[in-house]
C-alpha positions as CSV (number, residue, x, y, z in Angstrom):
1,M,7.8,-7.6,14.4
2,C,6.2,-5.1,12.0
3,G,2.3,-3.5,12.5
4,I,-0.5,-4.1,10.2
5,A,-3.7,-3.1,10.4
6,G,-7.0,-2.4,8.3
7,I,-10.6,-1.3,8.6
8,I,-13.1,-1.8,6.3
9,Y,-16.8,0.5,6.6
10,R,-19.7,-1.3,5.7
11,D,-21.8,1.7,4.8
12,D,-21.9,4.0,1.5
13,T,-20.7,6.1,3.0
14,D,-17.2,8.4,3.2
15,H,-15.7,8.5,6.3
16,D,-12.4,10.0,8.4
17,I,-10.3,7.1,7.0
18,G,-6.9,9.1,7.4
19,R,-7.6,10.2,10.9
20,D,-8.6,6.3,11.9
21,M,-6.0,4.3,10.3
22,T,-3.1,7.4,12.2
23,R,-4.7,6.6,15.8
24,M,-4.6,2.8,14.4
25,L,-0.8,2.8,13.2
26,Q,0.6,4.9,16.2
27,S,-0.9,2.9,19.0
28,M,1.9,0.1,17.4
29,K,4.4,2.4,17.2
30,H,7.0,0.4,19.5
31,R,6.5,-2.7,16.4
32,G,8.2,-0.5,14.1
33,P,10.0,2.8,14.2
34,D,11.5,3.1,10.8
35,S,8.9,3.5,8.7
36,T,4.9,4.1,8.4
37,G,2.7,3.7,5.1
38,Y,-1.5,4.4,4.2
39,A,-2.7,2.7,1.6
40,L,-6.2,4.7,1.6
41,Y,-9.6,4.3,-0.8
42,H,-11.9,7.2,-1.9
43,P,-15.4,6.6,-3.2
44,S,-14.9,6.2,-7.1
45,N,-15.3,9.2,-8.8
46,G,-17.0,8.1,-11.6
47,N,-15.7,10.0,-14.2
48,G,-12.4,7.7,-14.6
49,D,-9.7,10.1,-13.3
50,L,-6.9,8.4,-12.4
51,L,-4.7,8.7,-9.0
52,L,-1.0,8.9,-9.3
53,R,1.5,8.7,-6.3
54,Y,5.3,9.0,-6.8
55,K,8.5,10.3,-5.4
56,L,11.5,11.4,-7.2
57,A,13.9,10.6,-4.5
58,D,14.3,9.7,-0.7
59,A,13.7,11.1,2.6
60,N,17.3,10.2,3.5
61,D,19.1,11.3,0.2
62,K,22.1,13.5,0.3
63,R,20.9,17.2,-0.1
64,D,23.0,19.6,-1.4
65,F,22.7,21.8,-5.1
66,E,22.6,19.2,-7.4
67,F,20.2,17.5,-5.5
68,V,18.6,20.0,-6.2
69,E,18.6,20.9,-9.7
70,R,17.9,17.3,-10.5
71,L,15.3,16.8,-8.7
72,A,14.2,20.0,-11.2
73,R,14.9,18.3,-13.9
74,K,12.8,15.0,-12.9
75,R,10.3,17.0,-12.3
76,H,9.9,18.5,-16.0
77,E,10.4,15.1,-17.3
78,V,7.3,13.5,-15.6
79,V,5.4,16.0,-17.1
80,A,6.4,15.5,-20.4
81,R,6.6,11.8,-20.0
82,L,2.6,12.3,-19.3
83,G,2.0,14.1,-22.1
84,D,3.9,12.0,-24.5
85,L,1.6,9.2,-23.4
86,G,-1.9,11.4,-24.2
87,A,-2.6,12.0,-20.2
88,D,-4.3,15.1,-19.6
89,I,-3.1,16.7,-16.1
90,E,-6.0,17.9,-13.9
91,E,-3.8,18.1,-10.5
92,L,-0.5,17.8,-9.7
93,E,1.0,19.0,-6.9
94,G,4.2,17.7,-4.5
95,D,3.5,16.8,-0.6
96,N,7.0,17.6,-0.3
97,E,10.1,18.1,-2.3
98,Y,10.3,14.5,-3.2
99,A,7.1,13.2,-3.4
100,F,4.4,14.4,-5.9
101,H,0.3,13.5,-6.0
102,A,-1.9,13.8,-9.7
103,K,-4.5,13.3,-11.0
104,L,-5.0,12.6,-14.5
105,H,-7.5,11.8,-17.6
106,Y,-5.5,8.8,-18.9
107,D,-7.1,6.0,-20.8
108,G,-3.8,3.8,-21.4
109,N,-2.1,1.1,-19.8
110,L,-1.2,1.1,-16.3
111,K,2.4,-0.6,-17.1
112,E,2.7,1.2,-19.4
113,L,2.7,4.5,-18.2
114,A,4.4,3.2,-14.9
115,D,7.4,1.9,-16.9
116,Y,7.9,4.6,-18.8
117,L,7.3,6.9,-15.7
118,E,10.1,4.7,-14.1
119,D,12.6,5.1,-16.5
120,V,13.2,8.2,-14.9
121,P,16.0,8.1,-12.8
122,G,14.9,7.9,-9.1
123,C,11.2,7.6,-9.7
124,E,9.0,5.0,-8.0
125,V,5.4,5.0,-9.0
126,L,4.0,4.7,-5.5
127,S,0.5,3.4,-6.6
128,L,-1.8,3.9,-9.7
129,G,-6.0,3.9,-9.6
130,K,-8.9,5.6,-9.5
131,T,-9.8,4.9,-5.8
132,L,-6.2,4.2,-3.9
133,E,-3.5,5.9,-3.2
134,I,-0.6,5.2,-1.1
135,I,1.7,7.3,1.0
136,K,4.2,5.9,2.8
137,D,7.7,8.0,4.4
138,L,10.2,7.6,7.3
139,G,8.7,8.3,11.2
140,D,5.8,7.4,13.0
141,A,2.1,7.8,11.7
142,N,1.7,11.0,14.0
143,E,4.8,12.7,12.0
144,V,3.8,11.5,8.4
145,A,0.0,11.5,8.5
146,K,1.3,15.7,9.7
147,Q,3.6,15.7,6.8
148,Y,1.3,14.6,3.9
149,G,-2.1,15.9,5.2
150,L,-3.6,12.6,6.5
151,G,-6.2,13.6,9.1
152,E,-8.2,15.6,6.3
153,V,-8.6,12.6,4.3
154,R,-12.1,10.6,4.1
155,G,-12.4,7.5,2.5
156,T,-14.3,4.1,2.9
157,H,-11.3,1.3,3.8
158,A,-7.5,1.4,4.2
159,I,-5.0,-0.4,5.5
160,G,-1.4,0.8,7.3
161,H,2.2,-0.9,8.3
162,V,4.2,0.6,11.1
163,R,7.9,-1.2,10.2
164,M,10.9,-2.5,11.4
165,A,13.7,-2.6,8.9
166,T,15.2,-6.2,8.9
167,E,16.3,-7.3,5.9
168,S,16.3,-4.0,4.0
169,E,16.7,-0.9,3.5
170,V,15.4,2.1,6.0
171,D,13.8,4.4,3.0
172,I,11.3,4.5,1.5
173,A,11.5,1.9,-1.4
174,G,11.2,-0.6,1.4
175,A,8.3,0.9,3.2
176,H,4.6,-1.0,3.1
177,P,2.0,-0.7,1.9
178,Y,3.0,-1.8,-2.0
179,W,1.4,-1.3,-5.0
180,A,-0.1,-4.4,-6.9
181,Y,2.1,-3.1,-9.8
182,P,0.1,-3.1,-13.0
183,Y,-2.5,-4.1,-10.9
184,S,-5.3,-1.1,-10.3
185,D,-6.4,-0.4,-6.7
186,V,-5.1,-3.2,-5.5
187,A,-2.3,-3.0,-2.2
188,V,-0.9,-5.0,0.3
189,V,1.1,-4.7,3.9
190,H,2.7,-8.3,5.2
191,N,4.6,-9.4,8.2
192,G,6.4,-12.1,7.9
193,Q,8.8,-13.5,5.3
194,L,8.6,-15.7,2.7
195,T,11.7,-18.3,1.9
196,N,10.7,-19.0,-1.1
197,Y,11.2,-15.0,-2.4
198,F,14.0,-14.8,-4.7
199,Q,12.3,-17.7,-6.6
200,W,8.5,-16.3,-6.9
201,K,11.3,-13.2,-7.7
202,R,12.3,-14.6,-10.7
203,R,9.8,-16.0,-11.7
204,L,7.5,-13.0,-11.9
205,E,10.6,-10.6,-13.5
206,R,10.5,-13.2,-16.5
207,S,6.7,-12.5,-17.0
208,G,7.5,-8.8,-17.0
209,H,6.5,-7.3,-13.7
210,R,9.5,-5.3,-12.1
211,F,10.6,-4.5,-8.1
212,Q,11.0,-1.2,-6.8
213,S,12.9,-3.2,-3.3
214,E,14.3,-6.0,-2.1
215,C,11.4,-6.6,0.4
216,D,10.1,-9.6,0.2
217,S,6.6,-8.3,0.9
218,E,6.3,-7.1,-2.3
219,I,6.2,-9.9,-4.2
220,I,2.6,-10.4,-2.3
221,A,1.9,-7.9,-4.0
222,V,2.8,-8.9,-7.6
223,Y,1.9,-12.1,-7.1
224,L,-1.9,-11.0,-6.6
225,A,-1.7,-8.9,-9.6
226,E,-0.6,-11.6,-12.0
227,K,-3.4,-13.9,-10.5
228,M,-6.0,-11.3,-10.9
229,S,-4.8,-10.5,-14.0
230,E,-5.5,-13.9,-15.2
231,G,-9.1,-13.8,-14.1
232,A,-9.2,-14.7,-10.2
233,D,-11.1,-12.5,-8.0
234,L,-8.8,-11.5,-4.3
235,E,-10.1,-14.3,-2.6
236,Q,-9.4,-16.9,-5.0
237,A,-6.1,-15.1,-5.7
238,M,-5.3,-15.2,-1.4
239,T,-6.1,-18.9,-1.1
240,Q,-3.5,-19.9,-4.0
241,S,-1.3,-17.8,-2.8
242,L,-1.4,-20.6,0.5
243,E,-0.4,-23.1,-1.5
244,E,2.5,-21.4,-3.3
245,L,4.3,-18.7,-1.0
246,D,6.3,-20.6,1.2
247,G,7.1,-19.1,5.0
248,V,5.4,-17.7,8.1
249,F,3.6,-14.7,7.4
250,T,0.1,-12.5,7.4
251,Y,-0.8,-9.9,5.4
252,I,-3.7,-7.7,4.7
253,A,-4.8,-7.1,1.2
254,V,-7.5,-4.7,-0.6
255,T,-8.7,-3.8,-3.6
256,A,-11.4,-0.8,-4.5
257,D,-14.2,-2.8,-2.9
258,A,-12.3,-5.6,-0.5
259,L,-10.1,-5.8,2.3
260,G,-8.9,-9.6,2.8
261,V,-5.9,-11.1,5.2
262,A,-4.4,-14.6,5.0
263,K,-2.2,-16.4,7.6
264,D,-0.2,-19.1,6.5
265,E,-0.2,-22.8,7.8
266,M,1.9,-21.8,11.1
267,A,-0.2,-19.3,11.9
268,A,2.3,-18.0,14.0
269,K,2.8,-14.2,12.9
270,P,-0.4,-12.5,15.3
271,L,-3.6,-10.8,14.2
272,V,-6.7,-9.8,15.7
273,L,-10.1,-9.3,14.1
274,Y,-13.0,-7.1,15.2
275,E,-16.6,-7.5,13.4
276,A,-19.6,-4.8,14.0
277,D,-22.9,-4.1,11.2
278,D,-21.0,-0.9,10.3
279,L,-17.1,-1.7,10.2
280,V,-14.4,-4.5,10.5
281,A,-11.3,-3.5,12.0
282,L,-7.9,-5.5,12.0
283,A,-4.2,-5.3,13.1
284,S,-1.0,-7.2,14.7
285,E,-2.3,-6.3,18.4
286,E,-6.0,-5.2,19.6
287,I,-4.7,-2.4,21.4
288,A,-5.1,-0.7,17.5
289,I,-8.2,-1.6,17.2
290,R,-8.9,-0.3,20.7
291,A,-7.5,2.9,19.0
292,I,-10.6,3.9,17.4
293,V,-13.8,1.8,18.7
294,D,-14.9,4.0,22.0
295,H,-16.5,0.7,23.3
296,E,-16.0,-3.1,24.8
297,I,-15.3,-5.3,21.9
298,D,-14.4,-8.6,21.2
299,T,-12.0,-9.9,19.3
300,Y,-10.6,-13.3,17.5
301,D,-8.2,-15.2,15.6
302,P,-7.9,-16.1,12.5
303,Y,-7.0,-19.7,12.4
304,E,-3.8,-20.7,10.2
305,G,-4.1,-21.4,6.5
306,Q,-7.1,-19.4,6.2
307,V,-8.4,-16.2,3.8
308,L,-10.9,-14.2,4.9
309,V,-12.5,-11.5,2.7
310,W,-15.2,-8.8,2.8
311,T,-16.6,-6.4,0.9
312,R,-18.5,-2.7,1.2
C-alpha cells in the first residue's frame, strides 16, 4: 500500500525540492500514515565535504531521566569517534533530541566511519554522501517537513516514501528511504515485497554488509551498493536486480546525478510517470505529480520488467 515518489530537474540550477517532495508525499498520505521519508540531493559542494545524517534514539522511545542521560553520553561519544577517525567537523546540529546532521571533512572509508559510529548503542547512520541527505520520521509529510525545516531545502532531485507498516515496526529504522550502505550518494524507496529477502540478507551479511531493520526494502539498497562497488552503473545494477530479486515490487533508486525506476515482471505495484523538458516526476498515484505541476499533463505507466533511468 505504501506510496513512493521521485523528481529530477534537468537543468543545472537548484529548486525547492523539499517543498515539492512534501507536496507529492502529502497528497498520498492515505497510502501510508505511519512514517514519511525523504532522500534529498543538493548540488555538489565541490570541496569534498561529507554530509552525515544519523539518529541516536527513536521517535517513540520512552522518555525518562535515564533516556536524557544516555542520549547526552551518546552525543559526546559520536563526536569523539569522528575525531578518532580524523574527521574535521565543520557543522554539527540537532534536528531534534534524537536526530542530527553534520558536515565533515573526511577522506577515509565510508564503511569504516559508519560501522564505527554505529558501534555506539542506538546510533544509526541514515546517510553519508557529498550530495545526499536522508530525513525520515514518524508522521505525515507536512509534520516531518515542519519538524526538519524541509520547506527551505533546495536541491536537484529527490525521492520520498509514505509508509504503511505491515511486516516491521513503526519506527524510524523501518522507514524509507534507505541509504545504499556503504556506497556514497545512493538511496532507494520501494513499494512491494521481496520473497527471497532472507536469502539475500544472509548473502550480503556474509559479504560484510550490515542491516539496521527487518524491512526488505533495505535489501534493495544494499544489493545495489554491492553491484555498483563491483563496477556496475545504476542502470546495470537495477537491471541485474530484476533477474536476482524475486517478488512483486516497484522501486526508485537515485545517485548523485541520476534517478531510476524498476518494475518486476508482474508490474502489479502502481507507478505513473510524467516527462517534460525541465523535469521528470513519478509516483504511485498521478495525484502526487499534479501536486507540483500546475497544468494539464499526460502520464504513462512503465511496463513489466522495465528499468528506466534519467540523468541530469
